[in-house]
N, C-alpha and C positions, 0 to 999 in steps of 0.2 A: 504495500500500500505506501503510496508516495505521501511526502510530509507536507502536513498543511502550511502556507505560508505563515512565517512568523509575522506577528504584530508589529506595529510600530513604536518608536521608543515613548511618542508623547501620549499615544493609546494606549500603551500598557502604565503608564502613572496616573493616567485620567481614569481607567477601568478597574485597575487592581489596588486595591486602598492597603491591603497588607503588606505589598512590594512597595508601595508608596511610603508606607510610615517606616518600614525598615530603612527605605534608600533616604528618607530625610535624616535618620540617624547616623548614618554612614557619611552623609555630606558634613553634618554637624562634627561628628568626632575626628574624622579625617585630615578637615581643614586645620581643625586645631592641632593634630598630629604634625603636621608639615611645619606650623610656624613653630613647635616647640623643639623639632628637629633640628630646624637652622639655629635655632637660641643654643642647644646642648651644643653642638657643633662648635659654634662661637665662645660659648664658656670655657669648653676644653681647650681652645687654641689659648684663650687668655690665661688660662691657669696653669698650662703645662709647655704648651709650645711642641709637643712632642709627636711626630705620626705614628709612634706605637701607641700612644696614650689615645688619638683619635681613632685609630684600629679597634682598641679594645672598648670603645663606644658602641662600634658597628657588632663588635661579638657578643657584648652582654646583652645587645639587643636581638639576638639570635640563639646564641648557645643555648639557654636556659629554656625558649621558646622550643626548640628543638627537644630537649630532655622531657619538657613537659608535655608535648603533642601527643604521644601514646594514652598515657593515661588521660589527655582532654577528648580525645577523638571517641575514647570507651565511654566517659562521662556523656557525652553529647547524644549518642545513642542510648543512654539509660535513663536521663532526666528529661524534663522539658529544656529544650531548646530555648525556648523565649526565656524562662526564666534564669538559665545559665548566663544569658546573655545580658541581662539586667545586674545582676550580682557583678560579672566581669565587667561591666563598665562603672560600677560605683567603687569598686576595687580600684580601677585603673584612676578615678578620678583623686582617689586619695594619696597614691602613689605620685601623680602627676604634681600635685600640690606638697608634697613630701621635697622636690627640689627645690623649693624655697628655701632650704635649709644650708645647700651648698652656695658657700660665699667664699671659699680662699683654699689654696692647693692642697690643705692637709684634709679637706672635705671630698677629696675628688671620689675615695672610695665609697662616699655614701651615695655621689651621683650614679657608681657603676651597680651599685646593689639595688638603688631605686629603680633604674633603668631594667635590669635582669626582674625584678619582681613587677613592674608594668608588663614587661613582655610574658611574665608566667599567665597573668591574668588574660593578655592577648591571646596566648595559646589555648586557652579555654572559648573565648569568643569566636574566634576568626573561623574554625571548624564547625561549629554551633551556625554560624552564619551561613557558610557555602553550604552545609548540611540541609538548611531550612530553606533556601530558595525553592529547590523542586518541589517542596510540599505548599508552596503558594502561588505557584505558577503553572500554567498548563503548557501542554506539549507545543503549541504554536506560541508560546511566550518565554520559554527558558533561552533559545539562543539570543533573543532580546533581552531579556533581564539580566545575564551575564554580561552581554556585551555592554549595557548600558553600567552596570556596576563597576566594571573594569576601565572603561571610559571616566567614570565620573572619578574614581581613584586617581587616575593620569590626570585631569582637568585639576583635581584640588591639590595634587603635588604639584603643578604648574603654578597654580594660583598662590596656593602656600609657600612655596620655596622662593616665586617671584618676589612676593611681599613680604616673607618672614623676616629680610633684613631691615626692611622699611619699620615693618611693626615692631621690631624688636628696639630699633632706634627711638621709636615713639615713646613706647610706653616700657620699654626695658626688658631684660631678660626675666626679671621675676613676675612682670606683668604677663609675658607671654606664657609662664606657667601658671598662673593664676587662671587663664582665657583657656588653656588645654584641659584642665579641669573642669571646667564649667561645661566643656562643649561634649565632654562623658557624660554629664550630667542630661544634658539634652537629649544625647541617643538614648540614654535609659529610659526617658520620659516617652518618645517613642515606640519604642519597643514594649514598653510597656502596654500602650494601646495599641498593639497588633496582637490579631488570633493567627497561630502557627499551629495547622493540624499536624500530629506526628505520630507514627506508629513505633513505640518504642520495643527494645527487646529484653524480655525479662532476664535478671542475672542468675546464673547457677547457684545451686546451695553451695554451703563451706563459709570458711572465713573471706572476710574480706578482700585478705591478700591475694588468698587463693584465686577467688573468684576475679579480681581484677589482673593478675597473672595469665590466667586462663583466656580472659576474654581479649586481652590483647594480643594472645599466640592465634586466637582465632581470627582477627583482625587481619594479623600478615599471613596466617593460611589462605585465607579467604582471597588475597592478592596473587599469593602462589598459583594457588589452583585455578586461576582466572586471570592469564596471561594478558589479556587485553586490558583489564584494569590496572594489573602491576606496570606494563609500560607505559599507559599515560600518568600515572603517580610519578615517574621518571622524570617527565620533559624538563620541568622546571628547575630540578636537580642539575640535568646536564647543561642548560643554560647557565647556572650560578658557579659552575667550576671554573668558569673563567670570568663569568659578568660579576660574580660578586667582588673582586678585587678590583675588577675595571671601574665601579660603581664606588667603592672607596675611594679609588684614586681621582676623582670628579673632585672629591672634597679639598683635595691637596692642591688640584689645579686651579681652581676659584681665586685663591690669593694671588696667584700668578698673573690672571688675567684682570683683576681690579686689585692692584696693591693698597691702592687710597681706601677701597673701602669691600676689605675681604669676605661679608657676610653678602654684599651685594653680587660678588663673581660665585661664589657658592649658589647662592640663590638661585641666579640666572641658569647655571650649569643644571643644576636639579629641574629646576623648571622646566627647560627646553626637553630634558629626558621626560617628565611628564606629558610635554605635549606631544610626543614620540609615543610612548605607550598609551595615549589615548585615540590617537589616528587609527594604529593598528588594528584594534579590535571593530572600529567602524568599517575597516578597507576590507578585512575578512568577511563581516558579516556580509556587505553588500556584493562584493565582489568574487568571493570564494567560498559559496555555501554547502558546496560537494564535500563532505565529510568524508570520502574516501579519499581525499587528495590532500587532507590536512596534517596526517603524518609527515608525507614528504615536504609540506611546506614548513613544518616544524623544524626538522632537519637544515633547511636551506636558510629559514630564517637565524639558528645558531650560528652557523658559519658565516652569514652576511654580517651579523654584528661584529663577529672578530676582523673582517675584512674593512669594515668602515673604523673600528677603532685602532687597527694598524694606520689608516691615515691620520687618526688624531697623534700619534706617535711620530709621524713623519713631517707632518706641515707646520708652519711656525703658528707659535700658539696667541693668536690674536683671537678676537670674537668671529671670526669664520670658522673656528673649530665647534661651533654650535651647530652645524650644518651635520656633520657627519655623526655628532651626539642624538640629534633629532631621529635621522633616518635609522639608525642603528637601533635604537629603543622602539621605533615602529615594529619591526619585526619581534622585538621582544614582547609586545604588546599584543599581538597577532598570535604570538605563541601561547601566551595566559590563557587568553579565554576560551581559543579552540579544545587544548587540552583540559579545561575546567569543566568545559561541556561534556564531551565525550565521559570524561569521568564520571560528572552525575549520571549520564545517560547509562553506561554501563554497571553501575552500583547498585545493587538493592538497597533500599531506605533503611533497614535496619542496621547495615553495615555502613552506609556512607559516613557518619563522623569519623569513624575510626580509619576510614580509607582517606579523607581529607587530611585528619591530623597525622598521617603516617606520609603525605605527599608533603606536609608542612614540614615534618621531620628530616626527610632526605634533603628539601630544599633548604632548610636553615643549616644543615651539617653541611653541605656543598660551598654555602655561602661564607659560613664560618672557617674552614679549611682554606677557599681561597682569599678571604681578608686577613687572616691571621700570617698568611705565607708572604703577601704582598705587603704588608706593615713591618715584619720583620726584615725582610731583605732591603726596604727603603730603610728604616731605622738604624739598620748594621752598615748602610753604603755598600753593601753589594751590588744595588742598581740604582740608578736616578730614576725620578718620575719619568722622562721619557721613555727609557728602557722598561720600564714598568710596564707602560701601556702596552708595549710591543710584545714584551712575555705573555701577558696574560690575554692578549687579543690573537696569539698562537695558540695558546690554551683553547679559548672559545672556537676557532675554526677548526681546530683538532676533534672537538667533541662533537661539532657538527657534521662534519666526515663520518665519525664513528655512528652516530645516531643513523646516517641515511645507508651505512652499510650494515647496520644490525636490527635495528627496530623495523625501519620500513619494509625489510625483505619479510620478515615476520608478522607486518601487518597485512601485506600483500595474500601470504597463505593463511591467513586466519578466517 
């Protein structure tokens, strides 16, 4: 049976009240997050001036997320996803406000700790939100819903990063942290007003620890026994093996582009990254609707990102460097939304939270490894920034070729 035509973006927001409210909450919290991210980068630069210290900010936002993801996915399949998201938002608001206590170099450890705790809460929120979308949209809405969610995240990255330096200058770093905390509460309010139907899976008998271990193992076994699910859960991790280091190094390139206003330089680089990731899902939805070609597109997109960052390494570092950055992240945005849609469609509802948590586990582990490697090589002077872009762009190209040589062949035979 042919697939029904997908509804339009405005039609989805107008007719699906549950998705609309979930989307409103995402707009509020994601915008605050990007304001806060630029403020944190600027604060760590002011307090330490160390590439490794900046790299640790990325790591403390990812590694705790990765370690918490398996348990978070299990919880998202066992309890109300709506309630879980509300609690996670309130907890994240408290930790965001806790950053107000970071005032001097001796408090940097607290910044790392609060960032880690904030991301542990996010590890429970994000799989619950990803798993909830198929619960509130129909078959002819799911691609539009995911494309809109991804494009909104990207647009808010662009707006938040571009304005982050300006807002920080106007209301100060601590004012930005207060704003971020308030946006989480706005998100919780909209989710509270959202009805999210859900079919939960009952836990097996036995102790809590034993049940948790058995459930996590069952999620991994589910993916292993269904290779079509497992392959899609690897897509974002493949991109991140090289891409994690590349995105981290944009924060070091920003002050070089704008030495008189480093926050603005960082903000514009991340803003144009957001523009690219926003364009990608829209183009994929409009011009590449055939799901059969998506795996090939993913591999090509990973490799093309590497080629474009090779240009960043080779060209003079003027504002023209923004052009390859935009195009590079257009391909990553398309990969993100298409892999998410295929994963949602191929996974049963009762396992979807664990599968998405596992996907985020793999993604964040790949990101962490890539960023740690880049920050250590730069801190020790083994490579300079230009060589770093070339090295990790090369890793990206290799990952794209490996995807095309392995995953695409298996997809064609499944």
